[in-house]
C-alpha positions in Angstrom: 36.3 25.1 23.9 37.6 23.0 21.0 36.8 19.7 22.7 33.3 20.9 23.4 32.9 21.9 19.7 34.1 18.5 18.6 31.7 16.8 20.9 28.8 18.8 19.6 29.8 18.0 16.0 29.9 14.3 16.8 26.4 14.4 18.4 25.0 16.1 15.3 26.6 13.4 13.1 25.2 10.6 15.2 21.8 12.3 15.2 21.8 12.4 11.4 23.0 8.8 11.2 20.2 7.6 13.5 17.6 9.4 11.5 18.9 7.8 8.3 19.0 4.3 9.7 15.7 4.4 11.5 12.4 5.9 10.5 13.4 6.9 6.9 12.6 4.2 4.3 13.6 4.6 0.7 11.6 2.8 -2.0 14.8 1.9 -3.8 15.9 -0.1 -0.8 12.9 -2.4 -0.9 12.8 -5.8 -2.5 9.9 -6.8 -4.8 9.2 -9.9 -2.8 5.4 -9.6 -3.0 3.4 -11.0 -5.9 0.4 -8.7 -6.6 -2.4 -9.1 -9.2 -5.6 -7.3 -9.9 -8.7 -8.3 -11.9 -8.5 -5.6 -14.6 -7.3 -6.0 -18.1 -4.7 -3.7 -19.6 -6.1 -0.2 -20.4 -9.5 -1.2 -19.1 -11.7 1.7 -18.1 -13.4 1.3 -14.7 -16.0 3.7 -13.3 -15.5 5.2 -9.8 -18.3 4.3 -7.4 -19.5 1.5 -9.6 -16.9 -1.0 -10.8 -15.2 -3.6 -8.6 -11.5 -4.5 -8.5 -10.3 -7.8 -7.1 -6.7 -7.7 -5.8 -4.6 -10.5 -4.5 -1.2 -10.7 -2.9 1.3 -13.2 -1.5 5.0 -14.0 -1.4 6.8 -13.8 -4.7 7.8 -17.5 -5.3 11.0 -16.5 -6.9 12.3 -15.6 -3.4 13.3 -18.3 -1.0 11.1 -19.5 1.9 11.5 -17.4 5.0 11.9 -14.1 3.1 8.6 -13.0 4.6 9.6 -13.8 8.2 9.4 -10.1 9.1 6.1 -9.4 7.3 3.4 -8.4 9.8 1.0 -6.2 7.9 0.1 -5.7 4.2 -1.3 -2.4 2.8 -2.6 -2.5 -0.7 -2.9 0.9 -2.5 -4.1 2.4 -5.7 -1.2 4.3 -7.4 -0.9 6.9 -10.1 0.9 5.9 -13.3 3.6 8.3 -14.6 1.3 9.5 -17.4 -1.1 10.9 -14.8 1.7 12.5 -12.7 2.9 14.9 -15.4 2.7 18.5 -14.2 0.9 17.4 -11.0 3.3 17.9 -8.1 0.7 16.6 -5.6 1.1 13.2 -7.2 4.9 13.3 -7.4 7.0 10.1 -6.9 9.7 10.5 -4.2 12.1 7.8 -3.2 11.7 8.7 0.5 8.4 6.9 1.1 7.2 9.3 3.8 7.1 12.0 1.1 6.0 9.9 -1.8 2.6 10.8 -3.4 2.4 8.0 -5.9 -0.1 5.9 -4.0 -2.7 8.1 -2.3 -5.6 5.7 -2.0 -5.7 2.7 0.4 -7.5 -0.3 -0.9 -7.1 -2.6 2.1 -4.9 -3.2 5.1 -4.6 -6.7 6.6 -2.4 -8.8 8.8 0.0 -10.8 6.7 -0.6 -14.6 6.5 2.3 -16.8 5.6 0.8 -19.5 3.4 1.1 -20.8 -0.1 -2.3 -19.4 -1.2 -2.6 -15.7 -1.9 -4.9 -13.4 0.0 -7.5 -11.4 -1.9 -9.9 -8.5 -1.5 -12.8 -7.2 -3.5 -12.8 -3.4 -3.7 -15.5 -1.1 -5.1 -13.6 1.9 -6.5 -14.5 4.8 -4.2 -16.4 7.7 -5.6 -13.7 10.2 -4.7 -11.1 8.6 -6.8 -10.2 11.0 -9.6 -10.1 10.1 -13.2 -6.6 8.9 -14.1 -4.4 6.0 -15.1 -3.5 3.6 -12.3 -1.8 0.5 -11.1 -1.9 -1.4 -7.8 0.9 -1.7 -5.3 1.2 -3.6 -2.0 3.6 -2.9 0.9 4.7 -5.3 3.6 5.4 -3.8 7.0 7.4 -5.2 9.8 6.5 -5.1 13.5 7.9 -1.6 13.9 5.5 -0.3 11.2 8.2 0.2 8.5 8.0 -0.9 4.9 10.2 -3.8 4.2 9.0 -5.1 0.8 6.6 -4.4 -2.0 4.9 -5.8 -5.1 2.9 -4.2 -7.9 0.8 -5.0 -10.9 3.0 -3.2 -13.3 6.6 -3.3 -14.4 9.5 -1.3 -12.9 8.9 1.6 -15.3 5.2 1.6 -14.4 4.1 1.5 -18.1 2.6 -2.0 -18.5 -0.7 -3.5 -17.3 -2.2 -0.2 -16.4 -5.9 0.7 -16.1 -8.0 3.8 -16.2 -10.5 5.0 -13.7 -13.3 7.2 -15.0 -14.0 9.7 -12.2 -17.4 11.1 -11.3 -17.9 14.5 -13.0 -20.0 16.0 -10.3 -23.4 15.7 -12.1 -25.7 12.9 -11.2 -29.0 11.7 -12.7 -30.9 12.5 -9.5 -29.6 16.1 -9.6 -30.5 16.5 -13.2 -34.1 15.2 -12.5 -34.4 17.6 -9.5 -33.2 20.5 -11.7 -35.8 19.7 -14.4 -38.6 19.3 -11.8 -37.7 22.6 -10.1 -37.5 24.4 -13.5 -40.9 23.1 -14.5 -42.4 24.1 -11.1 -41.0 27.6 -11.5 -42.5 28.0 -15.0 -45.9 26.7 -13.8 -45.8 29.0 -10.7 -45.0 32.0 -12.9 -47.8 31.1 -15.4 -50.2 30.8 -12.5 -49.2 34.2 -11.2 -49.8 35.9 -14.5 -53.2 34.2 -14.9 -54.3 35.3 -11.4 -53.2 38.8 -12.1 -55.2 39.0 -15.4 -58.3 37.7 -13.6 -57.9 40.4 -10.9 -57.5 43.0 -13.6 -60.7 41.9 -15.3 -62.7 41.7 -12.1 -61.7 45.2 -11.2 
């Protein structure tokens, strides 16, 4: 009975170790070997659904050649700055990337190209992006689909070179116009009804 129990315990330990070593990636384990820039200026206000953001990425030249040998795919994301995460658990930063909610909006996903010139992409900020303060982060993935490196447009504390997105409030000019037209039509219809009723009363 004892040997069987020891075997079961060993199997559980091995299972935990395998889960830790494969499939679970911690942000703190990644190197910042990507160089990422965006076209915004610090604290610039951009409008969702209207303004464009140009992002570019490539190998951080402070790392030696060959550092990107395992890079297969790049995913660039829009990420919440700490100031816009306060009291918002659904935007919480977690070291375990599978549970992290810092970067919820994908900007672009592309195959990684190993060359000296950076790749770039022009992105119109989507209409469903909420109003908040943001930065841009890129992740490099290996052939197994695991994050192996990152880069971002801000510093490690995520307080520098941030920008603001002004979200859509839900009211649009077309809706306002339609509301005014409908209200005017309702008033005219009501006035016409009273006039018709008075004429009927007089004729009777």
